[in-house]
C-alpha positions, 0 to 999 in steps of 0.5 A: 404776477410779477415777471423778472426778466432775465438772461438765461445764465443768470435767472437764478439770481431772483430764484428766492422770491418765488413761492413766497406764498403772496404773489406769483412770481416768474422769470422768463428769459430776454431771448424768450420774451423778444420773441412772444406775440403775447405775454402774459398780463403782469408787472414786468422788471427788466434785469441784467440789463448790464449783460444784454449786447447793444442789440438786446438793449434796444430790443428790450428798449422797445419791449418796455414801450410796447408793455407801458402802452398795453397799460402794464406796470414796467420797471427799469426802462432799459432806455433810461436805467442807469447801468453800473458806471453812472450809477457808482458815479451818480451816487458818489457825485450826490454824497450817497456813495463815499467811494468813485468809479473811474473809466481808464479813458476818463480825464477825471482820476483818483486822487491820493484820498481815494487810494486804495484802488482795485481795477475791475471789468466794467461789464463782467461779473467777475470781481476785482482783476487786482488786489487793492492798489495803493498809490497812483 
């Protein structure tokens, strides 16, 4: 069995994996899992980490350690996984992505070769806040 840990509002993202006829897939919400004393033996995949608040992320990290210590396979350690910004920056810095990401407070700024750019929030998934911006 594979259990995808999700936030309640976004568990639909893994719905298409269920009932594939090969392996049992379950979706469980962090709020429920974090309060359980016993969990089924399974492979656990931590998802939606960028949607958790600071305390939930800390509790998810402790749960990850508890499941790993019990000998279960667990993926996406909340204490180590890169969230959106650091992942995009790392993919650019290693040459995997041609595009980069910047935080508004960064001293590293886009060069003219990086334009056009757009603005978006770091943690919300609302899409672009602006149309393409052609220059500084």
